[in-house]
All heavy atoms as TSV, in Angstrom:
chain	resi	resn	atom	element	x	y	z
A	1	MET	N	N	28.721	-9.495	-24.321
A	1	MET	CA	C	28.801	-10.480	-23.267
A	1	MET	C	C	29.045	-9.804	-21.916
A	1	MET	O	O	28.455	-10.195	-20.920
A	1	MET	CB	C	29.919	-11.468	-23.587
A	1	MET	CG	C	30.161	-12.437	-22.486
A	1	MET	SD	S	29.834	-14.074	-23.039
A	1	MET	CE	C	30.745	-14.972	-21.861
A	2	ALA	N	N	29.898	-8.778	-21.888
A	2	ALA	CA	C	30.182	-8.068	-20.637
A	2	ALA	C	C	28.941	-7.331	-20.146
A	2	ALA	O	O	28.694	-7.249	-18.941
A	2	ALA	CB	C	31.341	-7.106	-20.833
A	3	ALA	N	N	28.146	-6.793	-21.098
A	3	ALA	CA	C	26.927	-6.089	-20.706
A	3	ALA	C	C	25.926	-7.060	-20.094
A	3	ALA	O	O	25.247	-6.733	-19.117
A	3	ALA	CB	C	26.318	-5.385	-21.908
A	4	ASN	N	N	25.847	-8.259	-20.659
A	4	ASN	CA	C	24.936	-9.267	-20.135
A	4	ASN	C	C	25.367	-9.692	-18.729
A	4	ASN	O	O	24.523	-9.877	-17.851
A	4	ASN	CB	C	24.896	-10.474	-21.071
A	4	ASN	CG	C	23.789	-11.439	-20.699
A	4	ASN	OD1	O	22.834	-11.072	-20.020
A	4	ASN	ND2	N	23.927	-12.675	-21.127
A	5	LEU	N	N	26.664	-9.843	-18.509
A	5	LEU	CA	C	27.170	-10.207	-17.195
A	5	LEU	C	C	26.874	-9.118	-16.176
A	5	LEU	O	O	26.453	-9.400	-15.051
A	5	LEU	CB	C	28.680	-10.475	-17.267
A	5	LEU	CG	C	29.339	-10.944	-15.975
A	5	LEU	CD1	C	28.731	-12.249	-15.509
A	5	LEU	CD2	C	30.835	-11.085	-16.185
A	6	GLN	N	N	27.059	-7.869	-16.579
A	6	GLN	CA	C	26.761	-6.740	-15.680
A	6	GLN	C	C	25.270	-6.689	-15.355
A	6	GLN	O	O	24.884	-6.423	-14.216
A	6	GLN	CB	C	27.211	-5.424	-16.324
A	6	GLN	CG	C	26.980	-4.208	-15.456
A	6	GLN	CD	C	27.744	-4.279	-14.137
A	6	GLN	OE1	O	28.822	-4.851	-14.053
A	6	GLN	NE2	N	27.166	-3.703	-13.107
A	7	GLN	N	N	24.441	-6.963	-16.360
A	7	GLN	CA	C	22.991	-6.968	-16.135
A	7	GLN	C	C	22.609	-8.086	-15.156
A	7	GLN	O	O	21.786	-7.865	-14.258
A	7	GLN	CB	C	22.261	-7.149	-17.464
A	7	GLN	CG	C	20.764	-7.100	-17.330
A	7	GLN	CD	C	20.061	-7.305	-18.661
A	7	GLN	OE1	O	20.667	-7.746	-19.628
A	7	GLN	NE2	N	18.794	-6.979	-18.690
A	8	GLN	N	N	23.184	-9.257	-15.303
A	8	GLN	CA	C	22.898	-10.366	-14.396
A	8	GLN	C	C	23.360	-10.057	-12.977
A	8	GLN	O	O	22.677	-10.400	-12.009
A	8	GLN	CB	C	23.573	-11.662	-14.906
A	8	GLN	CG	C	22.971	-12.201	-16.186
A	8	GLN	CD	C	21.504	-12.562	-16.025
A	8	GLN	OE1	O	21.098	-13.102	-15.010
A	8	GLN	NE2	N	20.716	-12.245	-17.038
A	9	ARG	N	N	24.491	-9.389	-12.831
A	9	ARG	CA	C	24.965	-8.999	-11.503
A	9	ARG	C	C	24.020	-7.991	-10.862
A	9	ARG	O	O	23.756	-8.036	-9.660
A	9	ARG	CB	C	26.376	-8.410	-11.597
A	9	ARG	CG	C	27.427	-9.458	-11.791
A	9	ARG	CD	C	28.800	-8.855	-11.790
A	9	ARG	NE	N	29.794	-9.904	-11.949
A	9	ARG	CZ	C	31.001	-9.718	-12.414
A	9	ARG	NH1	N	31.401	-8.514	-12.786
A	9	ARG	NH2	N	31.846	-10.724	-12.528
A	10	SER	N	N	23.512	-7.073	-11.683
A	10	SER	CA	C	22.568	-6.071	-11.178
A	10	SER	C	C	21.281	-6.746	-10.694
A	10	SER	O	O	20.752	-6.409	-9.622
A	10	SER	CB	C	22.272	-5.060	-12.273
A	10	SER	OG	O	21.288	-4.166	-11.857
A	11	ILE	N	N	20.794	-7.679	-11.481
A	11	ILE	CA	C	19.576	-8.409	-11.102
A	11	ILE	C	C	19.821	-9.208	-9.827
A	11	ILE	O	O	18.988	-9.233	-8.914
A	11	ILE	CB	C	19.118	-9.329	-12.253
A	11	ILE	CG1	C	18.605	-8.485	-13.414
A	11	ILE	CG2	C	18.044	-10.299	-11.780
A	11	ILE	CD1	C	18.319	-9.275	-14.672
A	12	ASN	N	N	20.986	-9.847	-9.752
A	12	ASN	CA	C	21.337	-10.641	-8.584
A	12	ASN	C	C	21.395	-9.779	-7.324
A	12	ASN	O	O	20.858	-10.152	-6.272
A	12	ASN	CB	C	22.681	-11.335	-8.819
A	12	ASN	CG	C	22.966	-12.392	-7.787
A	12	ASN	OD1	O	22.314	-12.453	-6.762
A	12	ASN	ND2	N	23.955	-13.221	-8.063
A	13	SER	N	N	22.012	-8.615	-7.405
A	13	SER	CA	C	22.099	-7.749	-6.224
A	13	SER	C	C	20.720	-7.225	-5.825
A	13	SER	O	O	20.415	-7.109	-4.637
A	13	SER	CB	C	23.065	-6.597	-6.468
A	13	SER	OG	O	22.570	-5.731	-7.461
A	14	GLN	N	N	19.864	-6.948	-6.808
A	14	GLN	CA	C	18.507	-6.498	-6.497
A	14	GLN	C	C	17.737	-7.600	-5.778
A	14	GLN	O	O	17.046	-7.350	-4.789
A	14	GLN	CB	C	17.773	-6.081	-7.776
A	14	GLN	CG	C	16.332	-5.663	-7.566
A	14	GLN	CD	C	16.192	-4.419	-6.726
A	14	GLN	OE1	O	17.050	-3.548	-6.715
A	14	GLN	NE2	N	15.097	-4.332	-5.987
A	15	LEU	N	N	17.863	-8.830	-6.252
A	15	LEU	CA	C	17.174	-9.949	-5.611
A	15	LEU	C	C	17.702	-10.187	-4.198
A	15	LEU	O	O	16.938	-10.525	-3.296
A	15	LEU	CB	C	17.323	-11.215	-6.460
A	15	LEU	CG	C	16.538	-11.218	-7.768
A	15	LEU	CD1	C	16.887	-12.448	-8.593
A	15	LEU	CD2	C	15.052	-11.139	-7.528
A	16	ARG	N	N	18.984	-9.994	-3.992
A	16	ARG	CA	C	19.552	-10.144	-2.646
A	16	ARG	C	C	18.981	-9.093	-1.695
A	16	ARG	O	O	18.731	-9.374	-0.519
A	16	ARG	CB	C	21.068	-10.039	-2.689
A	16	ARG	CG	C	21.737	-11.253	-3.260
A	16	ARG	CD	C	23.258	-11.085	-3.256
A	16	ARG	NE	N	23.893	-12.148	-3.980
A	16	ARG	CZ	C	24.275	-13.312	-3.438
A	16	ARG	NH1	N	24.052	-13.532	-2.161
A	16	ARG	NH2	N	24.856	-14.223	-4.169
A	17	ARG	N	N	18.768	-7.868	-2.204
A	17	ARG	CA	C	18.164	-6.826	-1.359
A	17	ARG	C	C	16.716	-7.166	-1.040
A	17	ARG	O	O	16.227	-6.928	0.062
A	17	ARG	CB	C	18.245	-5.469	-2.051
A	17	ARG	CG	C	19.609	-4.826	-1.998
A	17	ARG	CD	C	19.557	-3.380	-2.456
A	17	ARG	NE	N	19.121	-3.212	-3.832
A	17	ARG	CZ	C	19.939	-3.194	-4.896
A	17	ARG	NH1	N	21.232	-3.342	-4.735
A	17	ARG	NH2	N	19.465	-3.030	-6.107
A	18	GLU	N	N	16.000	-7.711	-1.997
A	18	GLU	CA	C	14.576	-8.001	-1.809
A	18	GLU	C	C	14.332	-9.191	-0.893
A	18	GLU	O	O	13.243	-9.320	-0.338
A	18	GLU	CB	C	13.912	-8.245	-3.159
A	18	GLU	CG	C	13.778	-6.991	-3.991
A	18	GLU	CD	C	13.111	-7.242	-5.325
A	18	GLU	OE1	O	12.583	-8.347	-5.551
A	18	GLU	OE2	O	13.115	-6.312	-6.152
A	19	VAL	N	N	15.314	-10.065	-0.726
A	19	VAL	CA	C	15.144	-11.224	0.135
A	19	VAL	C	C	14.874	-10.796	1.576
A	19	VAL	O	O	14.084	-11.419	2.287
A	19	VAL	CB	C	16.404	-12.132	0.055
A	19	VAL	CG1	C	16.520	-13.044	1.258
A	19	VAL	CG2	C	16.362	-12.965	-1.191
A	20	GLY	N	N	15.478	-9.702	2.012
A	20	GLY	CA	C	15.340	-9.259	3.394
A	20	GLY	C	C	14.045	-8.541	3.702
A	20	GLY	O	O	13.768	-8.246	4.863
A	21	ILE	N	N	13.236	-8.265	2.700
A	21	ILE	CA	C	11.991	-7.533	2.933
A	21	ILE	C	C	10.973	-8.451	3.596
A	21	ILE	O	O	10.718	-9.560	3.138
A	21	ILE	CB	C	11.415	-6.996	1.602
A	21	ILE	CG1	C	12.367	-5.990	0.988
A	21	ILE	CG2	C	10.037	-6.378	1.819
A	21	ILE	CD1	C	11.944	-5.509	-0.384
A	22	GLU	N	N	10.403	-7.977	4.707
A	22	GLU	CA	C	9.384	-8.763	5.404
A	22	GLU	C	C	8.073	-8.665	4.635
A	22	GLU	O	O	7.638	-7.580	4.257
A	22	GLU	CB	C	9.208	-8.228	6.822
A	22	GLU	CG	C	8.284	-9.056	7.671
A	22	GLU	CD	C	8.180	-8.531	9.087
A	22	GLU	OE1	O	9.129	-7.892	9.559
A	22	GLU	OE2	O	7.128	-8.773	9.695
A	23	ARG	N	N	7.453	-9.786	4.425
A	23	ARG	CA	C	6.206	-9.830	3.651
A	23	ARG	C	C	5.080	-10.371	4.519
A	23	ARG	O	O	5.315	-11.044	5.512
A	23	ARG	CB	C	6.387	-10.710	2.423
A	23	ARG	CG	C	7.537	-10.241	1.551
A	23	ARG	CD	C	7.692	-11.105	0.325
A	23	ARG	NE	N	8.907	-10.820	-0.386
A	23	ARG	CZ	C	9.086	-9.834	-1.261
A	23	ARG	NH1	N	8.095	-9.011	-1.500
A	23	ARG	NH2	N	10.224	-9.658	-1.869
A	24	MET	N	N	3.846	-10.060	4.110
A	24	MET	CA	C	2.681	-10.603	4.815
A	24	MET	C	C	1.736	-11.186	3.767
A	24	MET	O	O	1.745	-10.758	2.614
A	24	MET	CB	C	1.982	-9.533	5.653
A	24	MET	CG	C	1.244	-8.484	4.874
A	24	MET	SD	S	0.205	-7.395	5.855
A	24	MET	CE	C	1.321	-6.706	7.003
A	25	PRO	N	N	0.932	-12.143	4.163
A	25	PRO	CA	C	-0.022	-12.729	3.216
A	25	PRO	C	C	-1.035	-11.685	2.728
A	25	PRO	O	O	-1.370	-10.738	3.453
A	25	PRO	CB	C	-0.721	-13.816	4.026
A	25	PRO	CG	C	0.166	-14.086	5.187
A	25	PRO	CD	C	0.922	-12.829	5.443
A	26	VAL	N	N	-1.489	-11.857	1.515
A	26	VAL	CA	C	-2.452	-10.917	0.920
A	26	VAL	C	C	-3.732	-10.869	1.740
A	26	VAL	O	O	-4.312	-9.799	1.932
A	26	VAL	CB	C	-2.748	-11.322	-0.546
A	26	VAL	CG1	C	-3.854	-10.466	-1.135
A	26	VAL	CG2	C	-1.496	-11.214	-1.386
A	27	SER	N	N	-4.169	-12.004	2.244
A	27	SER	CA	C	-5.407	-12.028	3.041
A	27	SER	C	C	-5.271	-11.170	4.292
A	27	SER	O	O	-6.207	-10.462	4.672
A	27	SER	CB	C	-5.761	-13.467	3.415
A	27	SER	OG	O	-4.706	-14.057	4.151
A	28	GLU	N	N	-4.102	-11.192	4.917
A	28	GLU	CA	C	-3.880	-10.370	6.107
A	28	GLU	C	C	-3.838	-8.885	5.743
A	28	GLU	O	O	-4.420	-8.046	6.441
A	28	GLU	CB	C	-2.568	-10.773	6.786
A	28	GLU	CG	C	-2.297	-10.047	8.072
A	28	GLU	CD	C	-0.974	-10.466	8.699
A	28	GLU	OE1	O	-0.431	-11.516	8.335
A	28	GLU	OE2	O	-0.497	-9.712	9.576
A	29	ALA	N	N	-3.181	-8.556	4.634
A	29	ALA	CA	C	-3.119	-7.162	4.196
A	29	ALA	C	C	-4.514	-6.641	3.860
A	29	ALA	O	O	-4.862	-5.508	4.220
A	29	ALA	CB	C	-2.191	-7.035	2.991
A	30	CYS	N	N	-5.315	-7.466	3.197
A	30	CYS	CA	C	-6.680	-7.050	2.849
A	30	CYS	C	C	-7.530	-6.833	4.085
A	30	CYS	O	O	-8.293	-5.867	4.151
A	30	CYS	CB	C	-7.333	-8.092	1.942
A	30	CYS	SG	S	-6.670	-8.106	0.280
A	31	SER	N	N	-7.397	-7.725	5.063
A	31	SER	CA	C	-8.206	-7.554	6.275
A	31	SER	C	C	-7.785	-6.303	7.040
A	31	SER	O	O	-8.634	-5.598	7.597
A	31	SER	CB	C	-8.111	-8.787	7.169
A	31	SER	OG	O	-6.806	-8.947	7.659
A	32	LEU	N	N	-6.485	-5.985	7.053
A	32	LEU	CA	C	-6.034	-4.750	7.708
A	32	LEU	C	C	-6.556	-3.517	6.978
A	32	LEU	O	O	-6.966	-2.538	7.618
A	32	LEU	CB	C	-4.510	-4.714	7.776
A	32	LEU	CG	C	-3.860	-5.669	8.773
A	32	LEU	CD1	C	-2.346	-5.646	8.620
A	32	LEU	CD2	C	-4.268	-5.318	10.179
A	33	MET	N	N	-6.570	-3.554	5.642
A	33	MET	CA	C	-7.097	-2.406	4.877
A	33	MET	C	C	-8.587	-2.244	5.109
A	33	MET	O	O	-9.078	-1.121	5.272
A	33	MET	CB	C	-6.806	-2.582	3.380
A	33	MET	CG	C	-5.356	-2.393	3.041
A	33	MET	SD	S	-4.940	-2.281	1.282
A	33	MET	CE	C	-5.999	-3.419	0.499
A	34	MET	N	N	-9.327	-3.356	5.129
A	34	MET	CA	C	-10.769	-3.269	5.373
A	34	MET	C	C	-11.053	-2.725	6.764
A	34	MET	O	O	-11.956	-1.899	6.933
A	34	MET	CB	C	-11.415	-4.642	5.187
A	34	MET	CG	C	-11.467	-5.084	3.738
A	34	MET	SD	S	-12.029	-6.768	3.500
A	34	MET	CE	C	-13.547	-6.811	4.388
A	35	LYS	N	N	-10.283	-3.155	7.752
A	35	LYS	CA	C	-10.460	-2.656	9.118
A	35	LYS	C	C	-10.215	-1.151	9.174
A	35	LYS	O	O	-10.988	-0.403	9.770
A	35	LYS	CB	C	-9.500	-3.383	10.054
A	35	LYS	CG	C	-9.586	-2.951	11.483
A	35	LYS	CD	C	-8.572	-3.681	12.339
A	35	LYS	CE	C	-8.549	-3.076	13.730
A	35	LYS	NZ	N	-7.372	-3.467	14.473
A	36	TYR	N	N	-9.142	-0.687	8.521
A	36	TYR	CA	C	-8.832	0.745	8.502
A	36	TYR	C	C	-9.954	1.535	7.830
A	36	TYR	O	O	-10.374	2.579	8.330
A	36	TYR	CB	C	-7.510	0.980	7.771
A	36	TYR	CG	C	-7.167	2.435	7.635
A	36	TYR	CD1	C	-6.532	3.109	8.663
A	36	TYR	CD2	C	-7.494	3.158	6.483
A	36	TYR	CE1	C	-6.220	4.455	8.557
A	36	TYR	CE2	C	-7.189	4.498	6.371
A	36	TYR	CZ	C	-6.554	5.143	7.399
A	36	TYR	OH	O	-6.266	6.472	7.293
A	37	MET	N	N	-10.447	1.032	6.687
A	37	MET	CA	C	-11.514	1.748	5.967
A	37	MET	C	C	-12.796	1.812	6.785
A	37	MET	O	O	-13.476	2.843	6.791
A	37	MET	CB	C	-11.777	1.078	4.624
A	37	MET	CG	C	-10.686	1.318	3.615
A	37	MET	SD	S	-11.118	0.602	2.043
A	37	MET	CE	C	-9.748	-0.489	1.798
A	38	LEU	N	N	-13.130	0.741	7.468
A	38	LEU	CA	C	-14.341	0.742	8.281
A	38	LEU	C	C	-14.214	1.681	9.477
A	38	LEU	O	O	-15.195	2.322	9.874
A	38	LEU	CB	C	-14.673	-0.674	8.752
A	38	LEU	CG	C	-15.155	-1.617	7.653
A	38	LEU	CD1	C	-15.284	-3.036	8.192
A	38	LEU	CD2	C	-16.466	-1.142	7.062
A	39	GLU	N	N	-13.012	1.777	10.045
A	39	GLU	CA	C	-12.806	2.679	11.174
A	39	GLU	C	C	-12.859	4.147	10.764
A	39	GLU	O	O	-13.209	4.999	11.569
A	39	GLU	CB	C	-11.457	2.393	11.838
A	39	GLU	CG	C	-11.411	1.099	12.606
A	39	GLU	CD	C	-10.019	0.766	13.116
A	39	GLU	OE1	O	-9.050	1.482	12.780
A	39	GLU	OE2	O	-9.898	-0.233	13.844
A	40	HIS	N	N	-12.537	4.460	9.513
A	40	HIS	CA	C	-12.462	5.844	9.059
A	40	HIS	C	C	-13.535	6.206	8.026
A	40	HIS	O	O	-13.425	7.225	7.356
A	40	HIS	CB	C	-11.076	6.117	8.461
A	40	HIS	CG	C	-9.982	6.037	9.468
A	40	HIS	ND1	N	-9.324	4.869	9.765
A	40	HIS	CD2	C	-9.441	6.982	10.271
A	40	HIS	CE1	C	-8.422	5.094	10.697
A	40	HIS	NE2	N	-8.473	6.362	11.031
A	41	GLU	N	N	-14.582	5.388	7.916
A	41	GLU	CA	C	-15.578	5.651	6.883
A	41	GLU	C	C	-16.396	6.918	7.152
A	41	GLU	O	O	-16.863	7.558	6.213
A	41	GLU	CB	C	-16.494	4.448	6.682
A	41	GLU	CG	C	-17.449	4.157	7.803
A	41	GLU	CD	C	-18.261	2.920	7.515
A	41	GLU	OE1	O	-18.455	2.576	6.342
A	41	GLU	OE2	O	-18.711	2.291	8.477
A	42	GLU	N	N	-16.582	7.311	8.402
A	42	GLU	CA	C	-17.358	8.531	8.670
A	42	GLU	C	C	-16.592	9.787	8.273
A	42	GLU	O	O	-17.185	10.841	8.062
A	42	GLU	CB	C	-17.792	8.611	10.128
A	42	GLU	CG	C	-16.667	8.656	11.133
A	42	GLU	CD	C	-16.165	7.281	11.545
A	42	GLU	OE1	O	-16.806	6.278	11.214
A	42	GLU	OE2	O	-15.113	7.231	12.195
A	43	GLU	N	N	-15.268	9.691	8.130
A	43	GLU	CA	C	-14.459	10.839	7.711
A	43	GLU	C	C	-14.313	10.910	6.183
A	43	GLU	O	O	-13.779	11.884	5.672
A	43	GLU	CB	C	-13.055	10.729	8.327
A	43	GLU	CG	C	-13.068	10.682	9.831
A	43	GLU	CD	C	-11.735	10.212	10.391
A	43	GLU	OE1	O	-10.769	10.070	9.614
A	43	GLU	OE2	O	-11.665	9.983	11.602
A	44	ASP	N	N	-14.778	9.883	5.482
A	44	ASP	CA	C	-14.603	9.807	4.029
A	44	ASP	C	C	-15.699	10.607	3.328
A	44	ASP	O	O	-16.871	10.259	3.386
A	44	ASP	CB	C	-14.639	8.354	3.579
A	44	ASP	CG	C	-14.200	8.166	2.152
A	44	ASP	OD1	O	-14.093	9.164	1.415
A	44	ASP	OD2	O	-13.957	7.013	1.761
A	45	CYS	N	N	-15.298	11.657	2.647
A	45	CYS	CA	C	-16.271	12.528	1.976
A	45	CYS	C	C	-16.920	11.844	0.778
A	45	CYS	O	O	-18.015	12.226	0.371
A	45	CYS	CB	C	-15.593	13.813	1.527
A	45	CYS	SG	S	-15.026	14.819	2.896
A	46	LEU	N	N	-16.270	10.843	0.199
A	46	LEU	CA	C	-16.875	10.134	-0.921
A	46	LEU	C	C	-18.044	9.267	-0.465
A	46	LEU	O	O	-18.964	9.009	-1.232
A	46	LEU	CB	C	-15.832	9.272	-1.632
A	46	LEU	CG	C	-14.712	10.044	-2.312
A	46	LEU	CD1	C	-13.684	9.075	-2.875
A	46	LEU	CD2	C	-15.244	10.942	-3.402
A	47	LEU	N	N	-18.034	8.829	0.777
A	47	LEU	CA	C	-19.129	8.028	1.306
A	47	LEU	C	C	-20.213	8.873	1.940
A	47	LEU	O	O	-21.400	8.646	1.725
A	47	LEU	CB	C	-18.596	7.027	2.345
A	47	LEU	CG	C	-17.683	5.934	1.823
A	47	LEU	CD1	C	-17.151	5.103	2.971
A	47	LEU	CD2	C	-18.394	5.066	0.820
A	48	SER	N	N	-19.828	9.852	2.738
A	48	SER	CA	C	-20.813	10.629	3.490
A	48	SER	C	C	-21.193	11.937	2.820
A	48	SER	O	O	-22.179	12.552	3.191
A	48	SER	CB	C	-20.264	10.920	4.892
A	48	SER	OG	O	-19.076	11.673	4.806
A	49	GLY	N	N	-20.421	12.396	1.863
A	49	GLY	CA	C	-20.705	13.660	1.198
A	49	GLY	C	C	-20.149	14.845	1.974
A	49	GLY	O	O	-19.714	14.717	3.110
A	50	PHE	N	N	-20.152	15.991	1.343
A	50	PHE	CA	C	-19.642	17.210	1.952
A	50	PHE	C	C	-20.772	17.960	2.630
A	50	PHE	O	O	-21.910	17.931	2.178
A	50	PHE	CB	C	-19.061	18.156	0.892
A	50	PHE	CG	C	-17.811	17.654	0.259
A	50	PHE	CD1	C	-17.809	17.229	-1.058
A	50	PHE	CD2	C	-16.617	17.618	0.955
A	50	PHE	CE1	C	-16.661	16.783	-1.652
A	50	PHE	CE2	C	-15.462	17.170	0.370
A	50	PHE	CZ	C	-15.479	16.739	-0.946
A	51	THR	N	N	-20.450	18.644	3.700
A	51	THR	CA	C	-21.408	19.585	4.252
A	51	THR	C	C	-21.259	20.888	3.462
A	51	THR	O	O	-20.233	21.112	2.814
A	51	THR	CB	C	-21.135	19.851	5.743
A	51	THR	OG1	O	-19.845	20.426	5.878
A	51	THR	CG2	C	-21.233	18.578	6.555
A	52	GLN	N	N	-22.231	21.745	3.506
A	52	GLN	CA	C	-22.175	22.981	2.726
A	52	GLN	C	C	-21.028	23.882	3.177
A	52	GLN	O	O	-20.429	24.569	2.388
A	52	GLN	CB	C	-23.499	23.749	2.837
A	52	GLN	CG	C	-24.603	23.159	1.994
A	52	GLN	CD	C	-24.315	23.275	0.504
A	52	GLN	OE1	O	-23.452	24.011	0.070
A	52	GLN	NE2	N	-25.060	22.517	-0.273
A	53	LYS	N	N	-20.703	23.868	4.454
A	53	LYS	CA	C	-19.659	24.752	4.963
A	53	LYS	C	C	-18.260	24.256	4.616
A	53	LYS	O	O	-17.339	25.037	4.485
A	53	LYS	CB	C	-19.787	24.892	6.476
A	53	LYS	CG	C	-21.057	25.583	6.889
A	53	LYS	CD	C	-21.160	25.680	8.387
A	53	LYS	CE	C	-22.469	26.352	8.769
A	53	LYS	NZ	N	-22.674	26.415	10.202
A	54	VAL	N	N	-18.094	22.942	4.468
A	54	VAL	CA	C	-16.773	22.360	4.277
A	54	VAL	C	C	-16.517	21.999	2.812
A	54	VAL	O	O	-15.403	21.658	2.454
A	54	VAL	CB	C	-16.626	21.098	5.164
A	54	VAL	CG1	C	-15.240	20.513	5.083
A	54	VAL	CG2	C	-16.970	21.418	6.603
A	55	ASN	N	N	-17.493	22.091	1.960
A	55	ASN	CA	C	-17.367	21.671	0.569
A	55	ASN	C	C	-16.326	22.514	-0.171
A	55	ASN	O	O	-16.546	23.693	-0.422
A	55	ASN	CB	C	-18.721	21.776	-0.123
A	55	ASN	CG	C	-18.704	21.195	-1.512
A	55	ASN	OD1	O	-17.655	20.859	-2.043
A	55	ASN	ND2	N	-19.884	21.063	-2.091
A	56	PRO	N	N	-15.194	21.927	-0.578
A	56	PRO	CA	C	-14.171	22.701	-1.276
A	56	PRO	C	C	-14.541	23.003	-2.719
A	56	PRO	O	O	-13.922	23.833	-3.364
A	56	PRO	CB	C	-12.942	21.798	-1.200
A	56	PRO	CG	C	-13.490	20.432	-1.094
A	56	PRO	CD	C	-14.761	20.561	-0.328
A	57	PHE	N	N	-15.574	22.342	-3.269
A	57	PHE	CA	C	-15.954	22.534	-4.659
A	57	PHE	C	C	-17.096	23.523	-4.828
A	57	PHE	O	O	-17.530	23.798	-5.945
A	57	PHE	CB	C	-16.333	21.185	-5.279
A	57	PHE	CG	C	-15.222	20.193	-5.209
A	57	PHE	CD1	C	-15.274	19.137	-4.316
A	57	PHE	CD2	C	-14.104	20.326	-6.013
A	57	PHE	CE1	C	-14.234	18.223	-4.248
A	57	PHE	CE2	C	-13.064	19.429	-5.950
A	57	PHE	CZ	C	-13.131	18.380	-5.073
A	58	ARG	N	N	-17.614	24.052	-3.713
A	58	ARG	CA	C	-18.698	25.024	-3.761
A	58	ARG	C	C	-18.177	26.339	-4.336
A	58	ARG	O	O	-17.059	26.750	-4.074
A	58	ARG	CB	C	-19.239	25.250	-2.354
A	58	ARG	CG	C	-20.444	26.162	-2.266
A	58	ARG	CD	C	-20.953	26.223	-0.837
A	58	ARG	NE	N	-19.897	26.454	0.115
A	58	ARG	CZ	C	-19.718	27.587	0.793
A	58	ARG	NH1	N	-20.546	28.575	0.638
A	58	ARG	NH2	N	-18.724	27.720	1.632
A	59	GLU	N	N	-18.989	26.992	-5.138
A	59	GLU	CA	C	-18.590	28.290	-5.688
A	59	GLU	C	C	-18.458	29.300	-4.548
A	59	GLU	O	O	-19.302	29.357	-3.664
A	59	GLU	CB	C	-19.613	28.781	-6.702
A	59	GLU	CG	C	-19.606	27.971	-7.983
A	59	GLU	CD	C	-20.522	28.595	-9.016
A	59	GLU	OE1	O	-20.808	29.807	-8.960
A	59	GLU	OE2	O	-20.981	27.837	-9.882
A	60	LYS	N	N	-17.387	30.074	-4.599
A	60	LYS	CA	C	-17.125	31.023	-3.525
A	60	LYS	C	C	-18.082	32.214	-3.549
A	60	LYS	O	O	-18.557	32.658	-2.536
A	60	LYS	CB	C	-15.679	31.541	-3.597
A	60	LYS	CG	C	-14.647	30.459	-3.558
A	60	LYS	CD	C	-14.691	29.686	-2.265
A	60	LYS	CE	C	-13.634	28.605	-2.259
A	60	LYS	NZ	N	-13.839	27.527	-1.390
A	61	SER	N	N	-18.366	32.705	-4.726
A	61	SER	CA	C	-19.318	33.806	-4.841
A	61	SER	C	C	-20.040	33.682	-6.181
A	61	SER	O	O	-19.525	33.104	-7.122
A	61	SER	CB	C	-18.614	35.151	-4.752
A	61	SER	OG	O	-17.691	35.289	-5.823
A	62	SER	N	N	-21.201	34.240	-6.232
A	62	SER	CA	C	-21.969	34.165	-7.477
A	62	SER	C	C	-21.706	35.423	-8.319
A	62	SER	O	O	-21.363	36.482	-7.798
A	62	SER	CB	C	-23.446	34.023	-7.172
A	62	SER	OG	O	-23.884	35.147	-6.437
A	63	CYS	N	N	-21.885	35.280	-9.604
A	63	CYS	CA	C	-21.729	36.425	-10.504
A	63	CYS	C	C	-22.987	37.287	-10.471
A	63	CYS	O	O	-24.096	36.776	-10.364
A	63	CYS	CB	C	-21.534	35.942	-11.938
A	63	CYS	SG	S	-19.835	35.639	-12.353
A	64	SER	N	N	-22.811	38.543	-10.530
A	64	SER	CA	C	-23.970	39.425	-10.608
A	64	SER	C	C	-23.751	40.435	-11.736
A	64	SER	O	O	-22.642	40.898	-11.952
A	64	SER	CB	C	-24.190	40.150	-9.278
A	64	SER	OG	O	-23.062	40.951	-8.992
A	65	ILE	N	N	-24.790	40.691	-12.440
A	65	ILE	CA	C	-24.722	41.647	-13.544
A	65	ILE	C	C	-25.198	42.998	-13.031
A	65	ILE	O	O	-26.257	43.112	-12.418
A	65	ILE	CB	C	-25.593	41.185	-14.724
A	65	ILE	CG1	C	-25.095	39.844	-15.208
A	65	ILE	CG2	C	-25.598	42.201	-15.835
A	65	ILE	CD1	C	-25.939	39.213	-16.277
A	66	LEU	N	N	-24.404	44.006	-13.275
A	66	LEU	CA	C	-24.752	45.347	-12.796
A	66	LEU	C	C	-25.668	46.053	-13.724
A	66	LEU	O	O	-25.721	46.056	-14.841
A	66	LEU	CB	C	-23.496	46.179	-12.589
A	66	LEU	CG	C	-22.532	45.623	-11.562
A	66	LEU	CD1	C	-21.273	46.494	-11.538
A	66	LEU	CD2	C	-23.184	45.636	-10.182
């Protein structure tokens, strides 16, 4: 019974902390994320691809057999 009371107090204090958190509607958060992605899409390598000079996955040197 004491453990259950302690658990309820812990939950209560957590909920009291969360009440003060400022929230925004999901639609507003989504529109802000879309705006950010559209503003930075030219820097995104997944959309535009890598140039040969900047490609971090390019092999540094080729193997040669002597």
